[in-house]
C-alpha positions as CSV (number, residue, x, y, z in Angstrom):
1,M,93.9,84.7,-144.2
2,V,96.0,83.3,-141.1
3,N,93.9,82.2,-137.9
4,P,94.7,85.3,-135.4
5,T,96.4,82.8,-133.0
6,P,98.6,83.8,-130.0
7,S,102.3,83.2,-131.1
8,P,105.7,83.7,-129.6
9,L,106.6,85.5,-132.7
10,L,104.3,87.8,-132.0
11,P,101.7,89.5,-129.4
12,R,98.4,88.5,-130.0
13,R,97.0,92.0,-130.3
14,E,99.9,92.8,-132.5
15,F,99.5,90.0,-134.4
16,L,95.4,90.9,-134.5
17,K,96.4,94.3,-135.5
18,Y,98.8,93.1,-138.9
19,S,96.5,90.0,-139.6
20,A,94.6,91.9,-142.4
21,L,97.4,93.0,-144.2
22,L,99.2,89.6,-144.5
23,P,97.2,88.5,-147.6
24,S,99.0,91.4,-149.8
25,L,102.6,90.9,-148.8
26,P,103.5,89.0,-151.6
27,W,101.9,90.9,-154.2
28,L,102.8,93.9,-152.7
29,A,106.5,93.3,-152.5
30,A,106.5,92.1,-155.5
31,A,105.0,94.8,-157.4
32,C,107.3,97.3,-155.3
33,A,110.4,95.5,-156.1
34,G,111.8,97.9,-159.5
35,A,108.7,99.5,-160.3
36,P,109.0,102.2,-162.6
37,S,108.2,106.0,-161.7
38,R,105.1,106.0,-163.6
39,T,102.6,103.4,-165.4
40,P,103.4,103.4,-168.8
41,Q,101.1,105.9,-171.0
42,G,98.2,104.3,-172.4
43,D,97.0,101.8,-169.9
44,R,93.9,102.2,-169.0
45,T,92.8,102.5,-165.1
46,L,89.4,102.6,-163.9
47,V,88.6,104.3,-160.7
48,V,85.4,103.4,-159.1
49,L,84.1,105.6,-156.1
50,E,81.0,104.5,-154.1
51,L,78.9,107.2,-152.3
52,N,77.5,104.5,-149.7
53,G,74.2,105.1,-148.0
54,G,72.0,106.4,-150.8
55,N,73.0,110.1,-152.4
56,D,70.5,112.5,-152.7
57,G,70.5,112.8,-156.4
58,L,68.0,115.4,-155.9
59,N,70.0,118.2,-154.4
60,T,73.0,116.9,-156.0
61,V,72.1,117.8,-159.7
62,V,69.3,120.2,-159.2
63,P,66.0,120.5,-161.5
64,F,65.9,124.0,-160.2
65,R,63.1,125.0,-162.9
66,D,60.6,122.1,-162.5
67,E,57.7,123.5,-159.9
68,G,57.9,120.0,-158.2
69,Y,61.4,120.7,-156.7
70,A,60.1,124.0,-154.9
71,A,56.9,122.0,-154.1
72,H,58.4,119.0,-152.5
73,R,61.5,120.8,-150.9
74,K,60.5,123.5,-148.7
75,V,63.1,123.3,-145.9
76,L,66.2,121.5,-148.3
77,R,65.7,123.7,-151.2
78,I,68.6,125.4,-152.6
79,P,67.8,128.5,-154.2
80,D,68.4,129.2,-158.0
81,D,71.2,131.5,-157.6
82,K,73.4,129.8,-155.5
83,L,73.6,126.5,-158.0
84,L,76.4,125.6,-160.1
85,K,74.6,125.5,-163.6
86,V,75.4,122.6,-165.7
87,G,72.1,123.5,-168.3
88,Q,69.6,125.5,-169.1
89,D,67.2,123.7,-166.2
90,L,70.1,121.9,-164.1
91,G,72.4,122.9,-161.3
92,L,74.8,121.4,-159.0
93,H,75.1,121.5,-155.2
94,P,77.1,124.9,-154.5
95,S,79.7,122.0,-152.5
96,L,80.2,120.9,-155.5
97,R,82.6,123.5,-157.3
98,G,85.3,120.6,-157.7
99,I,83.2,119.1,-160.1
100,A,81.7,122.3,-161.6
101,T,85.4,122.8,-162.7
102,L,85.3,119.2,-164.6
103,H,82.4,119.9,-166.4
104,E,84.1,123.4,-167.1
105,R,87.7,121.8,-168.5
106,G,85.1,119.1,-170.4
107,E,86.0,116.5,-168.1
108,L,82.4,115.2,-166.5
109,A,79.8,113.3,-167.9
110,I,76.3,113.5,-165.9
111,V,74.2,110.1,-166.5
112,Q,70.5,111.2,-165.0
113,G,67.9,109.2,-163.4
114,V,69.9,106.4,-163.5
115,G,68.4,103.2,-161.4
116,Y,66.9,99.7,-161.9
117,P,63.0,98.0,-162.6
118,D,61.5,97.4,-159.2
119,P,63.8,99.2,-157.1
120,N,64.5,98.1,-153.5
121,L,65.0,100.4,-151.0
122,S,67.7,98.6,-148.8
123,H,70.8,99.2,-148.6
124,E,72.0,95.7,-148.5
125,V,69.9,94.5,-151.4
126,S,70.2,97.4,-153.3
127,L,73.8,97.6,-153.1
128,A,74.1,94.0,-153.8
129,T,72.2,94.8,-157.2
130,W,74.7,97.3,-157.9
131,H,77.6,95.4,-157.6
132,T,76.6,92.2,-158.8
133,A,74.3,93.7,-161.9
134,R,71.7,91.2,-161.4
135,L,68.3,91.4,-160.3
136,D,67.6,87.7,-160.3
137,R,69.3,87.1,-157.3
138,P,68.7,90.3,-154.7
139,G,71.0,90.3,-151.4
140,R,72.6,87.0,-152.3
141,A,76.3,86.5,-152.3
142,G,77.5,86.3,-155.8
143,Y,80.6,87.7,-158.0
144,G,80.7,91.3,-158.8
145,W,80.1,92.4,-162.1
146,I,84.2,93.9,-162.2
147,G,85.5,90.6,-160.7
148,T,83.5,88.8,-163.4
149,A,84.7,91.3,-166.3
150,L,88.5,90.7,-164.8
151,D,88.1,87.0,-164.5
152,R,86.7,87.0,-168.3
153,E,89.5,88.6,-169.7
154,P,93.7,88.2,-169.3
155,A,95.7,90.4,-167.9
156,R,97.3,93.6,-169.8
157,A,100.3,92.9,-171.2
158,G,103.2,92.5,-168.9
159,Q,101.0,91.3,-165.9
160,Q,103.1,88.5,-164.8
161,P,101.1,84.9,-164.9
162,D,101.4,84.0,-161.3
163,A,99.9,84.9,-157.8
164,H,102.8,87.3,-156.9
165,R,102.0,90.0,-159.7
166,A,99.9,93.2,-158.6
167,P,96.1,93.1,-157.9
168,R,94.5,93.7,-161.2
169,A,91.4,95.2,-158.7
170,L,92.3,96.6,-155.7
171,L,90.5,98.2,-152.4
172,A,91.6,101.7,-151.0
173,G,91.2,102.5,-147.3
174,P,90.3,100.8,-144.4
175,H,86.7,99.1,-145.4
176,A,85.2,95.8,-145.9
177,L,85.8,94.2,-150.0
178,P,82.8,95.3,-151.7
179,R,80.8,92.7,-153.5
180,A,81.5,94.6,-156.6
181,L,85.2,93.6,-156.8
182,R,84.6,89.5,-155.8
183,A,86.1,87.3,-158.4
184,R,86.1,83.5,-159.0
185,K,90.0,83.4,-160.0
186,T,91.6,87.2,-160.5
187,P,93.7,88.4,-157.5
188,I,92.0,91.2,-155.7
189,A,93.8,93.3,-152.8
190,T,92.9,95.5,-150.2
191,L,95.4,98.4,-149.1
192,P,94.2,100.4,-145.6
193,S,97.3,102.6,-146.0
194,L,100.1,102.8,-146.7
195,E,101.4,103.5,-143.4
196,A,100.1,101.0,-142.1
197,Y,102.2,98.7,-144.4
198,L,105.4,100.7,-143.1
199,E,104.2,100.3,-139.6
200,A,104.0,96.4,-140.0
201,G,107.6,96.5,-141.4
202,E,108.6,97.6,-137.7
203,V,107.4,94.6,-135.8
204,G,109.1,91.4,-134.7
205,T,112.8,91.3,-133.8
206,D,115.3,90.1,-135.4
207,A,116.1,87.2,-133.4
208,L,112.6,85.9,-133.6
209,L,113.0,86.6,-137.6
210,A,115.7,84.5,-138.2
211,S,115.2,81.2,-137.1
212,P,112.6,78.8,-138.4
213,S,109.7,77.5,-136.1
214,D,108.7,74.0,-135.6
215,S,105.3,75.3,-135.0
216,E,103.4,75.3,-138.5
217,M,101.3,78.5,-137.5
218,A,104.7,80.0,-135.8
219,E,106.6,79.4,-139.2
220,H,103.8,80.7,-140.7
221,I,103.4,84.0,-138.9
222,R,107.7,84.5,-139.0
223,R,107.6,84.0,-142.9
224,A,105.0,86.8,-143.1
225,L,106.9,89.3,-140.8
226,V,109.7,88.2,-143.0
227,D,107.6,89.7,-145.8
228,A,106.0,92.6,-143.8
229,R,110.3,93.8,-143.3
230,S,110.7,93.4,-147.1
231,T,107.6,94.6,-148.3
232,A,107.5,97.7,-146.2
233,K,111.4,98.6,-147.1
234,A,110.4,98.6,-150.5
235,L,107.3,100.1,-150.4
236,A,108.8,103.1,-148.1
237,E,111.1,103.7,-151.5
238,V,108.1,104.2,-153.7
239,A,106.7,106.0,-151.3
240,D,109.2,108.6,-150.7
241,G,109.0,109.4,-153.9
242,T,105.2,109.2,-155.1
243,Q,103.9,112.0,-152.7
244,A,100.3,113.1,-154.0
245,G,100.9,116.5,-155.8
246,A,97.7,117.9,-155.6
247,R,96.4,119.1,-152.4
248,Y,93.4,116.5,-151.1
249,P,91.0,117.2,-148.3
250,A,91.9,115.8,-144.9
251,S,89.0,113.2,-145.2
252,R,88.9,109.5,-145.6
253,L,87.8,109.8,-149.1
254,G,90.8,112.4,-149.7
255,K,93.5,109.7,-148.3
256,D,92.3,107.3,-150.6
257,L,92.2,109.0,-153.4
258,A,95.7,110.0,-152.6
259,L,96.5,106.5,-151.8
260,I,95.4,105.6,-155.4
261,S,97.5,108.5,-156.6
262,R,100.7,107.5,-155.1
263,L,100.0,103.5,-156.7
264,I,99.8,105.0,-160.1
265,R,102.7,107.3,-159.7
266,G,104.4,104.7,-158.5
267,G,104.1,102.2,-161.2
268,F,101.6,100.0,-160.3
269,G,99.8,97.6,-162.9
270,T,96.3,97.8,-161.4
271,E,93.8,98.0,-163.6
272,V,90.6,98.9,-161.1
273,Y,91.0,101.0,-158.1
274,Y,87.9,101.2,-155.7
275,A,87.0,103.7,-153.1
276,I,84.2,104.7,-150.5
277,Q,83.1,107.3,-149.1
278,N,80.4,106.9,-146.3
279,G,77.8,108.9,-144.8
280,Y,74.6,109.4,-147.3
281,D,72.3,107.8,-145.3
282,T,70.6,111.5,-144.6
283,H,67.7,110.9,-142.7
284,S,67.7,113.8,-140.7
285,L,69.3,117.1,-140.6
286,Q,70.6,116.5,-144.1
287,A,71.7,120.2,-145.4
288,T,74.8,120.6,-143.1
289,S,76.0,116.7,-143.7
290,H,75.2,116.7,-147.3
291,A,76.8,119.8,-148.2
292,N,80.1,118.7,-146.2
293,L,80.1,114.9,-148.0
294,L,79.8,116.9,-151.7
295,Q,82.5,119.4,-150.9
296,E,84.9,116.3,-149.9
297,L,83.6,114.7,-153.0
298,G,84.3,117.4,-155.2
299,D,87.7,118.7,-154.0
300,A,88.7,115.1,-153.9
301,L,88.0,114.2,-157.1
302,L,89.4,117.4,-158.6
303,A,92.8,116.7,-157.0
304,F,92.9,113.2,-158.1
305,L,92.2,114.2,-161.6
306,D,94.7,116.9,-161.3
307,D,97.0,114.6,-160.2
308,M,96.8,112.7,-163.3
309,R,97.4,115.4,-165.5
310,A,100.2,116.5,-163.7
311,I,101.8,113.0,-164.2
312,G,100.5,112.6,-168.1
313,R,97.6,110.0,-167.4
314,A,95.0,112.2,-167.7
315,G,93.9,110.6,-170.9
316,D,94.2,107.0,-169.1
317,V,92.0,107.1,-166.4
318,L,88.0,107.0,-166.0
319,V,86.5,107.5,-162.7
320,L,83.0,106.4,-162.2
321,V,80.8,108.2,-159.4
322,F,77.3,105.6,-158.3
323,S,75.5,105.3,-155.3
324,E,72.9,102.6,-154.4
325,F,70.0,104.4,-154.4
326,G,68.6,108.4,-154.5
327,R,66.1,109.8,-151.8
328,R,62.4,110.3,-151.7
329,V,61.4,113.4,-153.6
330,Q,59.5,114.5,-150.5
331,E,61.4,115.8,-147.6
332,N,60.7,113.9,-144.2
333,A,59.5,115.8,-140.9
334,S,63.7,115.6,-139.8
335,Q,64.6,117.9,-142.1
336,G,66.1,115.3,-144.2
337,T,65.5,112.9,-147.0
338,D,64.6,108.6,-146.8
339,H,65.6,106.0,-149.4
340,G,64.5,106.4,-152.9
341,T,65.0,105.5,-155.8
342,A,67.0,106.9,-159.1
343,G,69.9,109.2,-158.9
344,P,72.7,110.3,-161.0
345,V,75.6,109.1,-161.8
346,F,79.2,110.8,-162.7
347,L,81.7,109.5,-165.2
348,A,84.9,112.0,-164.9
349,G,88.0,112.5,-166.3
350,A,89.7,113.6,-169.8
351,P,88.1,110.3,-171.9
352,V,84.6,110.7,-171.3
353,R,82.1,112.6,-173.5
354,A,81.4,115.5,-171.7
355,G,77.8,117.1,-170.6
356,L,74.1,115.5,-170.0
357,H,73.1,112.4,-170.6
358,G,69.7,110.4,-170.3
359,R,66.4,112.6,-169.2
360,T,65.5,114.3,-166.3
361,P,63.1,112.5,-164.1
362,S,60.1,114.2,-163.9
363,L,58.8,115.7,-160.6
364,D,55.3,115.4,-161.8
365,D,55.4,111.8,-162.6
366,L,56.6,109.7,-159.6
367,D,55.8,106.4,-158.3
368,D,55.0,105.9,-154.6
369,G,56.9,109.4,-154.0
370,N,60.1,107.8,-155.6
371,L,61.6,109.5,-158.9
372,K,61.0,107.0,-161.8
373,A,64.2,105.7,-163.3
374,T,65.1,106.8,-167.3
375,V,68.5,105.0,-167.4
376,D,69.0,101.7,-166.6
377,F,72.5,101.2,-164.5
378,R,73.2,98.2,-166.4
379,S,73.6,100.5,-169.5
380,V,76.0,102.6,-167.3
381,Y,78.2,99.2,-166.9
382,A,77.8,98.5,-170.4
383,S,79.2,101.8,-171.8
384,V,82.2,101.2,-169.4
385,L,82.7,97.7,-169.9
386,R,82.5,98.0,-174.1
387,D,84.6,101.3,-174.7
388,W,86.8,101.6,-171.8
389,M,87.8,98.2,-170.5
390,R,87.1,96.6,-173.8
391,I,85.3,93.7,-172.5
392,D,82.2,92.4,-173.7
393,P,79.3,94.0,-171.8
394,Q,76.7,90.8,-172.4
395,A,79.3,88.2,-171.4
396,V,79.7,90.1,-167.9
397,L,75.7,91.7,-167.5
398,G,74.1,88.4,-168.9
399,E,72.2,90.5,-171.3
400,A,72.3,93.6,-173.9
401,F,71.9,96.8,-172.5
402,P,71.7,99.8,-174.6
403,V,75.4,101.1,-174.8
404,L,75.3,105.2,-174.2
405,P,78.1,107.5,-175.3
406,L,80.0,108.3,-172.5
407,V,83.6,107.4,-172.9
């Protein structure tokens, strides 16, 4: 990252605005140059979607026949007749019509009761646990499970073995890089938006960018701005022909999944995309905010997978949806829910083995008011690593975990 120092080439305010884009310019320019109209079929892509804040799994996949549900949820209980049934005893939140459609199409796997031993109810620590797949270093810095997996395996066929190739993993949207993507040697990038790069290509004047500078810092900036113009031009050509085909929600998540769709349509060789939906820390007045979040999730996910189907990539794209923890079984006095433990994980797309996986946690057998996990989240990772990414899960996770039939 370039230190944001004032430069005669660019006013400080403008440089601060675009400095976050500079590290990604070389690979993006290379990826755009001569990019095919579609990524070749057969190149598997993983999309990871993080529901940040701790999703209330009990009101996402509802065990409506369990008497404990109505007993613990007086205000937040969802009536049986409004649920979107996915089993004899389970129903999806009524806002999840998009995900219910995926269930009906056989493109949804629901893993129930996912968590880990001795769960921590801190956002930071629990996220670090999920991101690194390590329980022995809670909250400490470290490489992520995705970064570690990609570090251990060579790039797929056709990737250039240099620093200018397309990144093997990419974070879409204006978010901080999640620890899950941190790698020792694998190229990782962030892409706030296509528009940000297109706008970056307009900064600077021809006169300023034409002549090298005697100042090392100014010369570094000049070259970056030249790259920005070149990248923006190439990216504009890709973007013009890769509009997302489906209709996405006008939300941050909708924009980020539409961005990922456009990159896949544009022929990028990225293997893992990451998106984040914020807002799930619903301590008060949960009903409306949670319903809105789940509708955004379901609608955006359905639109994205419809796009993949439209370009012939349905069989090559798998989506993993998780949250750092669930919420407590008992609603609180503020018509919300507090930090809990286990919750459902979704895998979506044509490659999944659709249906319910794992055992539904009992509402009669709680641990200090929280659900007892019935599936270790590392078993989900092991399944994705082995059966989708074709990477030895034990080498990434450090030990063997049961592999679930998810893909």
